Jmol script that loads the backbone (N, CA, C; Angstrom):
load data "model"
ATOM      1  N   MET A   1      13.221   3.994   3.503  1.00  0.00           N
ATOM      2  CA  MET A   1      12.613   4.824   4.521  1.00  0.00           C
ATOM      3  C   MET A   1      11.100   4.653   4.445  1.00  0.00           C
ATOM      4  N   ALA A   2      10.476   4.462   5.572  1.00  0.00           N
ATOM      5  CA  ALA A   2       9.030   4.252   5.635  1.00  0.00           C
ATOM      6  C   ALA A   2       8.274   5.536   5.290  1.00  0.00           C
ATOM      7  N   LEU A   3       7.082   5.355   4.757  1.00  0.00           N
ATOM      8  CA  LEU A   3       6.223   6.499   4.459  1.00  0.00           C
ATOM      9  C   LEU A   3       5.835   7.218   5.740  1.00  0.00           C
ATOM     10  N   ARG A   4       5.686   8.505   5.668  1.00  0.00           N
ATOM     11  CA  ARG A   4       5.274   9.294   6.833  1.00  0.00           C
ATOM     12  C   ARG A   4       3.784   9.568   6.748  1.00  0.00           C
ATOM     13  N   LYS A   5       3.016   8.504   6.682  1.00  0.00           N
ATOM     14  CA  LYS A   5       1.567   8.610   6.595  1.00  0.00           C
ATOM     15  C   LYS A   5       0.968   7.726   7.670  1.00  0.00           C
ATOM     16  N   ALA A   6      -0.237   8.057   8.060  1.00  0.00           N
ATOM     17  CA  ALA A   6      -0.928   7.267   9.080  1.00  0.00           C
ATOM     18  C   ALA A   6      -1.364   5.926   8.497  1.00  0.00           C
ATOM     19  N   TRP A   7      -1.328   4.897   9.328  1.00  0.00           N
ATOM     20  CA  TRP A   7      -1.815   3.591   8.927  1.00  0.00           C
ATOM     21  C   TRP A   7      -3.338   3.637   8.820  1.00  0.00           C
ATOM     22  N   LYS A   8      -3.870   2.849   7.893  1.00  0.00           N
ATOM     23  CA  LYS A   8      -5.313   2.653   7.756  1.00  0.00           C
ATOM     24  C   LYS A   8      -5.576   1.166   7.937  1.00  0.00           C
ATOM     25  N   ASP A   9      -6.718   0.836   8.554  1.00  0.00           N
ATOM     26  CA  ASP A   9      -7.098  -0.564   8.662  1.00  0.00           C
ATOM     27  C   ASP A   9      -7.326  -1.120   7.266  1.00  0.00           C
ATOM     28  N   LEU A  10      -6.826  -2.315   7.016  1.00  0.00           N
ATOM     29  CA  LEU A  10      -7.031  -2.951   5.722  1.00  0.00           C
ATOM     30  C   LEU A  10      -8.380  -3.656   5.753  1.00  0.00           C
ATOM     31  N   ASP A  11      -9.375  -3.021   5.159  1.00  0.00           N
ATOM     32  CA  ASP A  11     -10.714  -3.588   5.056  1.00  0.00           C
ATOM     33  C   ASP A  11     -11.329  -3.140   3.734  1.00  0.00           C
ATOM     34  N   ARG A  12     -12.558  -3.566   3.477  1.00  0.00           N
ATOM     35  CA  ARG A  12     -13.198  -3.253   2.203  1.00  0.00           C
ATOM     36  C   ARG A  12     -13.333  -1.759   1.962  1.00  0.00           C
ATOM     37  N   SER A  13     -13.637  -1.005   3.011  1.00  0.00           N
ATOM     38  CA  SER A  13     -13.805   0.437   2.820  1.00  0.00           C
ATOM     39  C   SER A  13     -12.485   1.109   2.452  1.00  0.00           C
ATOM     40  N   THR A  14     -11.395   0.643   3.023  1.00  0.00           N
ATOM     41  CA  THR A  14     -10.085   1.199   2.679  1.00  0.00           C
ATOM     42  C   THR A  14      -9.736   0.869   1.232  1.00  0.00           C
ATOM     43  N   VAL A  15      -9.985  -0.368   0.836  1.00  0.00           N
ATOM     44  CA  VAL A  15      -9.728  -0.762  -0.553  1.00  0.00           C
ATOM     45  C   VAL A  15     -10.571   0.100  -1.487  1.00  0.00           C
ATOM     46  N   GLY A  16     -11.834   0.325  -1.130  1.00  0.00           N
ATOM     47  CA  GLY A  16     -12.721   1.132  -1.957  1.00  0.00           C
ATOM     48  C   GLY A  16     -12.328   2.596  -2.026  1.00  0.00           C
ATOM     49  N   SER A  17     -11.588   3.068  -1.028  1.00  0.00           N
ATOM     50  CA  SER A  17     -11.191   4.479  -1.004  1.00  0.00           C
ATOM     51  C   SER A  17      -9.874   4.739  -1.739  1.00  0.00           C
ATOM     52  N   ALA A  18      -9.209   3.691  -2.166  1.00  0.00           N
ATOM     53  CA  ALA A  18      -7.923   3.858  -2.867  1.00  0.00           C
ATOM     54  C   ALA A  18      -8.164   4.476  -4.245  1.00  0.00           C
ATOM     55  N   PRO A  19      -7.326   5.407  -4.639  1.00  0.00           N
ATOM     56  CA  PRO A  19      -7.492   6.016  -5.970  1.00  0.00           C
ATOM     57  C   PRO A  19      -7.139   5.018  -7.073  1.00  0.00           C
ATOM     58  N   ASP A  20      -7.746   5.202  -8.220  1.00  0.00           N
ATOM     59  CA  ASP A  20      -7.410   4.388  -9.392  1.00  0.00           C
ATOM     60  C   ASP A  20      -6.103   4.926  -9.972  1.00  0.00           C
ATOM     61  N   ALA A  21      -5.020   4.562  -9.322  1.00  0.00           N
ATOM     62  CA  ALA A  21      -3.709   5.093  -9.698  1.00  0.00           C
ATOM     63  C   ALA A  21      -2.634   4.111  -9.256  1.00  0.00           C
ATOM     64  N   TYR A  22      -1.444   4.297  -9.813  1.00  0.00           N
ATOM     65  CA  TYR A  22      -0.291   3.536  -9.370  1.00  0.00           C
ATOM     66  C   TYR A  22       0.265   4.167  -8.105  1.00  0.00           C
ATOM     67  N   GLY A  23       0.974   3.360  -7.330  1.00  0.00           N
ATOM     68  CA  GLY A  23       1.571   3.896  -6.128  1.00  0.00           C
ATOM     69  C   GLY A  23       2.415   2.875  -5.398  1.00  0.00           C
ATOM     70  N   LEU A  24       2.923   3.314  -4.271  1.00  0.00           N
ATOM     71  CA  LEU A  24       3.699   2.490  -3.354  1.00  0.00           C
ATOM     72  C   LEU A  24       2.810   2.187  -2.160  1.00  0.00           C
ATOM     73  N   VAL A  25       2.722   0.923  -1.780  1.00  0.00           N
ATOM     74  CA  VAL A  25       1.922   0.511  -0.627  1.00  0.00           C
ATOM     75  C   VAL A  25       2.846  -0.112   0.404  1.00  0.00           C
ATOM     76  N   GLU A  26       2.655   0.267   1.655  1.00  0.00           N
ATOM     77  CA  GLU A  26       3.329  -0.394   2.771  1.00  0.00           C
ATOM     78  C   GLU A  26       2.284  -1.162   3.565  1.00  0.00           C
ATOM     79  N   TYR A  27       2.656  -2.361   3.977  1.00  0.00           N
ATOM     80  CA  TYR A  27       1.775  -3.240   4.729  1.00  0.00           C
ATOM     81  C   TYR A  27       2.269  -3.342   6.161  1.00  0.00           C
ATOM     82  N   GLY A  28       1.326  -3.337   7.106  1.00  0.00           N
ATOM     83  CA  GLY A  28       1.691  -3.424   8.510  1.00  0.00           C
ATOM     84  C   GLY A  28       0.844  -4.427   9.271  1.00  0.00           C
ATOM     85  N   ASP A  29       1.339  -4.825  10.431  1.00  0.00           N
ATOM     86  CA  ASP A  29       0.562  -5.708  11.298  1.00  0.00           C
ATOM     87  C   ASP A  29      -0.397  -4.870  12.145  1.00  0.00           C
ATOM     88  N   GLY A  30      -1.107  -5.501  13.043  1.00  0.00           N
ATOM     89  CA  GLY A  30      -2.090  -4.814  13.865  1.00  0.00           C
ATOM     90  C   GLY A  30      -1.525  -3.727  14.751  1.00  0.00           C
ATOM     91  N   GLU A  31      -0.228  -3.794  15.034  1.00  0.00           N
ATOM     92  CA  GLU A  31       0.421  -2.795  15.879  1.00  0.00           C
ATOM     93  C   GLU A  31       1.123  -1.710  15.071  1.00  0.00           C
ATOM     94  N   GLY A  32       1.041  -1.804  13.744  1.00  0.00           N
ATOM     95  CA  GLY A  32       1.676  -0.803  12.898  1.00  0.00           C
ATOM     96  C   GLY A  32       3.134  -1.063  12.602  1.00  0.00           C
ATOM     97  N   ASN A  33       3.588  -2.292  12.822  1.00  0.00           N
ATOM     98  CA  ASN A  33       4.952  -2.663  12.460  1.00  0.00           C
ATOM     99  C   ASN A  33       4.988  -2.989  10.975  1.00  0.00           C
ATOM    100  N   LEU A  34       5.965  -2.465  10.273  1.00  0.00           N
ATOM    101  CA  LEU A  34       6.083  -2.652   8.838  1.00  0.00           C
ATOM    102  C   LEU A  34       6.370  -4.112   8.493  1.00  0.00           C
ATOM    103  N   LEU A  35       5.527  -4.679   7.623  1.00  0.00           N
ATOM    104  CA  LEU A  35       5.710  -6.062   7.177  1.00  0.00           C
ATOM    105  C   LEU A  35       6.347  -6.140   5.798  1.00  0.00           C
ATOM    106  N   GLY A  36       6.091  -5.149   4.962  1.00  0.00           N
ATOM    107  CA  GLY A  36       6.626  -5.169   3.610  1.00  0.00           C
ATOM    108  C   GLY A  36       6.045  -4.049   2.781  1.00  0.00           C
ATOM    109  N   ALA A  37       6.429  -4.019   1.520  1.00  0.00           N
ATOM    110  CA  ALA A  37       5.974  -2.962   0.615  1.00  0.00           C
ATOM    111  C   ALA A  37       5.884  -3.522  -0.791  1.00  0.00           C
ATOM    112  N   ASP A  38       5.089  -2.849  -1.619  1.00  0.00           N
ATOM    113  CA  ASP A  38       4.940  -3.253  -3.008  1.00  0.00           C
ATOM    114  C   ASP A  38       4.567  -2.030  -3.832  1.00  0.00           C
ATOM    115  N   ALA A  39       4.807  -2.111  -5.120  1.00  0.00           N
ATOM    116  CA  ALA A  39       4.462  -1.023  -6.031  1.00  0.00           C
ATOM    117  C   ALA A  39       3.587  -1.588  -7.134  1.00  0.00           C
ATOM    118  N   GLY A  40       2.621  -0.787  -7.555  1.00  0.00           N
ATOM    119  CA  GLY A  40       1.732  -1.213  -8.621  1.00  0.00           C
ATOM    120  C   GLY A  40       0.453  -0.412  -8.612  1.00  0.00           C
ATOM    121  N   PHE A  41      -0.608  -0.983  -9.194  1.00  0.00           N
ATOM    122  CA  PHE A  41      -1.907  -0.333  -9.252  1.00  0.00           C
ATOM    123  C   PHE A  41      -2.570  -0.494  -7.889  1.00  0.00           C
ATOM    124  N   LEU A  42      -2.805   0.608  -7.207  1.00  0.00           N
ATOM    125  CA  LEU A  42      -3.223   0.583  -5.802  1.00  0.00           C
ATOM    126  C   LEU A  42      -4.432  -0.310  -5.521  1.00  0.00           C
ATOM    127  N   PRO A  43      -5.554  -0.169  -6.234  1.00  0.00           N
ATOM    128  CA  PRO A  43      -6.699  -1.027  -5.908  1.00  0.00           C
ATOM    129  C   PRO A  43      -6.386  -2.523  -6.029  1.00  0.00           C
ATOM    130  N   ASP A  44      -5.615  -2.887  -7.042  1.00  0.00           N
ATOM    131  CA  ASP A  44      -5.266  -4.300  -7.221  1.00  0.00           C
ATOM    132  C   ASP A  44      -4.390  -4.809  -6.085  1.00  0.00           C
ATOM    133  N   LEU A  45      -3.390  -4.025  -5.698  1.00  0.00           N
ATOM    134  CA  LEU A  45      -2.509  -4.430  -4.599  1.00  0.00           C
ATOM    135  C   LEU A  45      -3.291  -4.609  -3.303  1.00  0.00           C
ATOM    136  N   LEU A  46      -4.188  -3.671  -3.012  1.00  0.00           N
ATOM    137  CA  LEU A  46      -4.941  -3.729  -1.768  1.00  0.00           C
ATOM    138  C   LEU A  46      -5.939  -4.884  -1.765  1.00  0.00           C
ATOM    139  N   ARG A  47      -6.620  -5.118  -2.903  1.00  0.00           N
ATOM    140  CA  ARG A  47      -7.562  -6.245  -2.979  1.00  0.00           C
ATOM    141  C   ARG A  47      -6.836  -7.574  -2.784  1.00  0.00           C
ATOM    142  N   GLU A  48      -5.680  -7.705  -3.412  1.00  0.00           N
ATOM    143  CA  GLU A  48      -4.923  -8.948  -3.282  1.00  0.00           C
ATOM    144  C   GLU A  48      -4.466  -9.165  -1.844  1.00  0.00           C
ATOM    145  N   GLU A  49      -3.983  -8.116  -1.195  1.00  0.00           N
ATOM    146  CA  GLU A  49      -3.534  -8.251   0.194  1.00  0.00           C
ATOM    147  C   GLU A  49      -4.704  -8.565   1.115  1.00  0.00           C
ATOM    148  N   LEU A  50      -5.837  -7.936   0.890  1.00  0.00           N
ATOM    149  CA  LEU A  50      -7.018  -8.201   1.713  1.00  0.00           C
ATOM    150  C   LEU A  50      -7.446  -9.662   1.573  1.00  0.00           C
ATOM    151  N   ALA A  51      -7.405 -10.181   0.363  1.00  0.00           N
ATOM    152  CA  ALA A  51      -7.857 -11.549   0.115  1.00  0.00           C
ATOM    153  C   ALA A  51      -6.853 -12.613   0.552  1.00  0.00           C
ATOM    154  N   TYR A  52      -5.568 -12.355   0.331  1.00  0.00           N
ATOM    155  CA  TYR A  52      -4.577 -13.425   0.505  1.00  0.00           C
ATOM    156  C   TYR A  52      -3.445 -13.118   1.476  1.00  0.00           C
ATOM    157  N   GLY A  53      -3.299 -11.873   1.899  1.00  0.00           N
ATOM    158  CA  GLY A  53      -2.147 -11.486   2.702  1.00  0.00           C
ATOM    159  C   GLY A  53      -2.389 -11.549   4.195  1.00  0.00           C
ATOM    160  N   ASP A  54      -1.358 -11.177   4.932  1.00  0.00           N
ATOM    161  CA  ASP A  54      -1.391 -11.187   6.398  1.00  0.00           C
ATOM    162  C   ASP A  54      -1.490  -9.796   7.004  1.00  0.00           C
ATOM    163  N   ALA A  55      -1.400  -8.766   6.185  1.00  0.00           N
ATOM    164  CA  ALA A  55      -1.395  -7.395   6.706  1.00  0.00           C
ATOM    165  C   ALA A  55      -2.751  -7.029   7.294  1.00  0.00           C
ATOM    166  N   GLU A  56      -2.704  -6.207   8.336  1.00  0.00           N
ATOM    167  CA  GLU A  56      -3.913  -5.668   8.948  1.00  0.00           C
ATOM    168  C   GLU A  56      -4.022  -4.160   8.720  1.00  0.00           C
ATOM    169  N   LYS A  57      -2.903  -3.539   8.377  1.00  0.00           N
ATOM    170  CA  LYS A  57      -2.846  -2.090   8.171  1.00  0.00           C
ATOM    171  C   LYS A  57      -2.131  -1.805   6.848  1.00  0.00           C
ATOM    172  N   VAL A  58      -2.491  -0.676   6.248  1.00  0.00           N
ATOM    173  CA  VAL A  58      -1.836  -0.243   5.008  1.00  0.00           C
ATOM    174  C   VAL A  58      -1.693   1.269   5.005  1.00  0.00           C
ATOM    175  N   ARG A  59      -0.767   1.732   4.201  1.00  0.00           N
ATOM    176  CA  ARG A  59      -0.641   3.150   3.873  1.00  0.00           C
ATOM    177  C   ARG A  59      -0.013   3.197   2.490  1.00  0.00           C
ATOM    178  N   TRP A  60      -0.294   4.271   1.769  1.00  0.00           N
ATOM    179  CA  TRP A  60       0.218   4.346   0.404  1.00  0.00           C
ATOM    180  C   TRP A  60       0.567   5.756   0.016  1.00  0.00           C
ATOM    181  N   GLU A  61       1.378   5.819  -1.034  1.00  0.00           N
ATOM    182  CA  GLU A  61       1.725   7.084  -1.671  1.00  0.00           C
ATOM    183  C   GLU A  61       1.418   6.932  -3.152  1.00  0.00           C
ATOM    184  N   ARG A  62       0.648   7.839  -3.664  1.00  0.00           N
ATOM    185  CA  ARG A  62       0.261   7.812  -5.067  1.00  0.00           C
ATOM    186  C   ARG A  62       1.468   8.169  -5.943  1.00  0.00           C
ATOM    187  N   ALA A  63       1.542   7.533  -7.106  1.00  0.00           N
ATOM    188  CA  ALA A  63       2.624   7.793  -8.059  1.00  0.00           C
ATOM    189  C   ALA A  63       2.031   8.268  -9.382  1.00  0.00           C
ATOM    190  N   GLN A  64       2.866   8.829 -10.212  1.00  0.00           N
ATOM    191  CA  GLN A  64       2.417   9.352 -11.503  1.00  0.00           C
ATOM    192  C   GLN A  64       2.316   8.270 -12.566  1.00  0.00           C
ATOM    193  N   SER A  65       3.015   7.154 -12.378  1.00  0.00           N
ATOM    194  CA  SER A  65       3.019   6.071 -13.354  1.00  0.00           C
ATOM    195  C   SER A  65       3.524   4.802 -12.672  1.00  0.00           C
ATOM    196  N   LYS A  66       3.459   3.694 -13.408  1.00  0.00           N
ATOM    197  CA  LYS A  66       3.985   2.440 -12.879  1.00  0.00           C
ATOM    198  C   LYS A  66       5.491   2.559 -12.629  1.00  0.00           C
ATOM    199  N   ASP A  67       6.210   3.172 -13.567  1.00  0.00           N
ATOM    200  CA  ASP A  67       7.656   3.361 -13.391  1.00  0.00           C
ATOM    201  C   ASP A  67       7.963   4.208 -12.161  1.00  0.00           C
ATOM    202  N   HIS A  68       7.191   5.257 -11.959  1.00  0.00           N
ATOM    203  CA  HIS A  68       7.388   6.116 -10.791  1.00  0.00           C
ATOM    204  C   HIS A  68       7.151   5.322  -9.505  1.00  0.00           C
ATOM    205  N   ALA A  69       6.104   4.503  -9.486  1.00  0.00           N
ATOM    206  CA  ALA A  69       5.815   3.678  -8.305  1.00  0.00           C
ATOM    207  C   ALA A  69       6.980   2.734  -8.015  1.00  0.00           C
ATOM    208  N   GLU A  70       7.528   2.135  -9.048  1.00  0.00           N
ATOM    209  CA  GLU A  70       8.655   1.223  -8.856  1.00  0.00           C
ATOM    210  C   GLU A  70       9.901   1.957  -8.369  1.00  0.00           C
ATOM    211  N   ARG A  71      10.105   3.183  -8.842  1.00  0.00           N
ATOM    212  CA  ARG A  71      11.235   3.986  -8.336  1.00  0.00           C
ATOM    213  C   ARG A  71      11.047   4.313  -6.857  1.00  0.00           C
ATOM    214  N   LEU A  72       9.809   4.646  -6.455  1.00  0.00           N
ATOM    215  CA  LEU A  72       9.540   4.909  -5.042  1.00  0.00           C
ATOM    216  C   LEU A  72       9.860   3.683  -4.193  1.00  0.00           C
ATOM    217  N   LEU A  73       9.525   2.523  -4.694  1.00  0.00           N
ATOM    218  CA  LEU A  73       9.817   1.280  -3.968  1.00  0.00           C
ATOM    219  C   LEU A  73      11.334   1.071  -3.867  1.00  0.00           C
ATOM    220  N   ASP A  74      12.037   1.303  -4.954  1.00  0.00           N
ATOM    221  CA  ASP A  74      13.502   1.140  -4.951  1.00  0.00           C
ATOM    222  C   ASP A  74      14.205   2.130  -4.014  1.00  0.00           C
ATOM    223  N   GLU A  75      13.611   3.307  -3.857  1.00  0.00           N
ATOM    224  CA  GLU A  75      14.228   4.360  -3.030  1.00  0.00           C
ATOM    225  C   GLU A  75      13.972   4.185  -1.542  1.00  0.00           C
ATOM    226  N   ARG A  76      13.130   3.275  -1.161  1.00  0.00           N
ATOM    227  CA  ARG A  76      12.808   3.090   0.258  1.00  0.00           C
ATOM    228  C   ARG A  76      14.011   2.593   1.012  1.00  0.00           C
TER     229      ARG A  76
END
end "model"
wireframe off; spacefill off
backbone 0.3
color backbone group
C-alpha cells in the first residue's frame, strides 16, 4: 500500500530536509506515479536517487530503526 503523504520534488533542498534517520522512501515520476520503493538511511537513499535514479518525486515515512524500515517496505 502506498504512503498517504504528499509527493515532494526530488532536489537538493528535499534531500537536505530529510531527517538523519532510517525510513521507507517511495519514488515517483513527474506526474506522481509510483516507480518504486526502498528502505534504509533516508539521506543516503535520497542522495543516491538524485544522483543516479530516474525519480522526480519522493515521499518517505520515518522508521525507528533499519529493521523497522525494512518491515515497512515488506508490508507495502
